N, C-alpha and C positions, 0 to 999 in steps of 0.2 A: 124377399123375392124368390120364387122357385128357381132351383139351379138351372134348369133348362132354359128358362126365360133370361136368366143372367148371361148364359152363353150366347144366346141369340142377340142380346143387346150388345155384348162385346164384339161379336162377329160383324155386326152392321156398322159399328163405329170405327172409321178409319184411323182415328187417333188413339185407340186403345192398343197397347203393345201386344204383338202377336204371341209373345211368350205368356202373357197374362191370360189370354184366351185359351191357350193350350193347357195351362195349369188347371184352369177350371174344367177343361175336358178331361184331364187326368182324374179329377175328383169324380166326374161323371162316370169314367171308366170303372173306377172302384165301386161306385154305387151300383152300377149295372153288373159288376163282377164279370166283365167281358174281356177275355184275354187278347182278342184281336185289337180292340180299341186301346188297351193298355200298351200293346206293342207299338202301334202307330204313334200315339202321343209321346211315349217314351223315346222313340227314335227321333221324332221331330225336336224334342227338347234337348236330348243328350247326344244326338248324332247317330248315324247309321254305321254299324260295325263292319258291314260288308257291302261292297258296291252292287252285288247281285240283289240286295234287299231294297235298293233305292227306287222309289216310285218314278214314273216317267216325267212327272212335272219337275223333278230335281235334276233332270238332264237337259242342259241348256247349250245353245250354240255359242261358240267362242271364235276369236281370232288369235292365232299364235303369233307372237312377236319375239324378236331376239336382239341381243346387243353384241355387235361385232367390233373387233379391233384389227386394224391392218397396220402396215408399216408407216403410213403417213396420216391416217385418219381413223376415226371410229364412226360407227353407224349405230344410232340409237333407234329403238322402236321400229325395227325393220319387220314388216309382215313376212311370215313364213308360209309359202304355199303348201297346202296339204299334198299336192301331187308330187312334190319332191321328197316326200317321206315314204318309207316302205309301208305296204298295206297295213301291216299289224300296228304301225305307229301313227297312222293318219288321224286317229281319234284325238290325239294330243293337239291337233291343229283344227279340230272341228267341233268337239263336244267336251263339256266338263260335267262330271258327275259330282254333285254337291252333297257330300256326306256329313259336313259339320252340323252342329246344332243350328237351328234356324236363326237364333239370335246373331250368329256370325254373318248373316246375309242381310241384316237390317241396316241400310245405309245410315250414317250418322245424321244426315239431313234429308230424311225420307221425304220425297215429293218435291224436291227442289232441283234446279238445273246444276247445282254445284256438287252433286253426289260424285264421289270418286269412283273410278273404274277399278274393279277388284282383279288382282292378278294371282294366278295359281302357278307356281314354279314347276318347270319340267323336272323330272328326276335327274340328278347329276349324271348318271350313267348315260341317259338318253341324250343330254346335251353334249357330252363327250363323244358319243357315237357320231353326231352330226356336226362336229366342230369344223370340218373342212369341206362340207358337202353343199353349202349354199352359195357363197360368194367367193370367187377366186381371189386369193391374196388376203383374205380376211378369216379370222378365227371366231367362231361362235362361242362367247364366254357365258352368256345367260340366255335362257329361253323361258317363256311363260305363256299361259293362256290368259287372255283378257276377256272379262265378262262385263258386258255393258250394264249400266245401272238399271236400264229398263227391264232386263231379264230378272234382276233381283226383285224389283218391284212386282213383276208378274208372278214370281214365286210366292212372295208374301200374300198377294191377292188370291192366288189359287188356293193356298191353305186356308185363308179366311173364308173364301166362298164355299169351298167344299165342307168346311166345318159348319158353316151356316146351313147348308143344305141338309147335312146329317142331323143337326139339332132340330131343324123344322120337321124332318121325318120322324124323329123320336117324339117330338111334341105332338104330332098328329097321332101317333100310336098310343100315347098316354091318354089322350082325350080328356076325360073328366077325372082321371085318377090322380092328377097332380103329379107329385114326385114319387109315386109308388112304382119305382123301377123294377121291383120284383114281378110286376104284372106283365113285363115285356118278355116275349120268347127270345132266348139267346140267339136262335137261328136268324130271327128277323134283324136283330142288331148286327150280326155278322154280315148280312147282306148289305146293310147300309155302310158298314165300314169298308167293304169291298168297293163300294161306289166312290169312297174317298180316294182310293188308289186309282180309280179310273175304270173299274168294272171289269178288268181283264187279268186279275191276279188272284191267287188263293193265298190267304194270309194265315200264318200259323200262330201259335200261342206266344211265340217270342220273335223278336226281330230277325234272328238268324234263320228262322223257319219259313220266311217269306219266299215263295217259289213261283215262277211263272207256271201257269197251269199246263202249258205245253210240255213241260219237263216231267210231268207226273206220268209214270208208266204203270199200267195194271197188268199183272201177269194172268194168264189164262186160268180160269176157275178159282182165282184168289179173291173170294168175296170180302174178307176182312180189309184187303187193300182198297177194293172198290168202295166199301162202306166208309173207310176213313177219308177217301178223296171226296166223296159226296158230302160228308159232314163238314169238311173244311170249306166246301163251296156253299154252305148255308142250307143244305137240304135236311129237312127235319127227320127225326128217327121214325115216325109213323110212315113217312113216304118211302124211306129206305126198306122198311119191313114189307111194304106193299110191293116194292120192286123185287125183293127176294122171292116173294110168293109168285110173282109173274114169271120170273126166270125159271123157277122150279116147275111151274105149270107148263110152260112152253117146252122145256126140256123133255117132259114126259110125253107131250103131245107129238113131238117130232120123232120120237122113238129112235130108229137107226138112220134117219135121214140126215143129210148134211146140216151142220149147225147153221142157224140163221136167226135173225132178229124176229122172234115170234110175235104173234098177234097181241097178246096181253102186255108183253114187254114194250112193243111199239106204242100201245095205248098209254102205258105209264109214261113213256118218254114224251109223248105229245103233251100230256098233262103237266109234267115237270118243266118242259120247255116254256110253257105258258107262264108258269109261276116265276121262273127265272127271268124271263123277258119283262114281266111286270115290275121286277125289282130294279131294272135298269142295267143288268149285267150283260155286257157285250159278249156275243157269241157263246153265251152260257150253255144253250141247248145243244150246240154242236160239240162243245167240250164234253158234256155228260154223255152224249151219244157215242163219242169216240171211246170214252172209258168203258162203256158197256160193250162195245164191239171188241175192245181189247180183252175184256173178261171172257167173252165168248170165243176168243181166238180168231176173230174175223178182221182184225186190224193190226 
């Protein structure tokens, strides 16, 4: 069975272990020799080293609970209102960022009502800071984030569904060339990997290089930086060469006039935005436009 067909079969089978599906995707990543796919699959299998690298689907709502002891009684599983925490600490009572390997979040009895609630302990220093700030006459000894089983099931299904969509896109691109992965343009594969993340991030060659696109800054007249950003966004080399020619042409045409987004650059941007939109990348055209405006010193 061709590798891509095997991945599709594993993805549609709810009984197949998610780690098995991802390991087959790792084989695919090396067959495609695609750094972005290697980074994503490796992070899902081995965990994310940095919270900034974690995709949105691994950020889940939680309820914070605590264990209190007083002079005459103890209180178990007491909910901790986020409003009682300082602003910079409230996320500990609202959201968990799941950085561990995906196998850590597969419930032992996946799909049953007996699945345990997973708890993530607060840092000891944070618990100590709030020891006396919740209930008069009681000391907070432990605090943790509770993650509902339904959120973990949703995480597994999200990875499975996005992997399936990715595999179907690759299968469509392959057409009649079967497993001839060398026939696929790397830029096209990069776009499909971005869709796995949700279409709003730029993914580097390694997990620690994953960055929100909004954090990328292009200095004025720094074309190598603009080129690198566009490549990481999946824009092909010929398109970037076309942009450089358009920018140079518009710069000459404007002479000493105030810099602006010239006619040819604007036409290139419309064409690029159409390509990005067809790949399913959210807000991609606006991101590229902003980079170009930064390059021109207009943003």
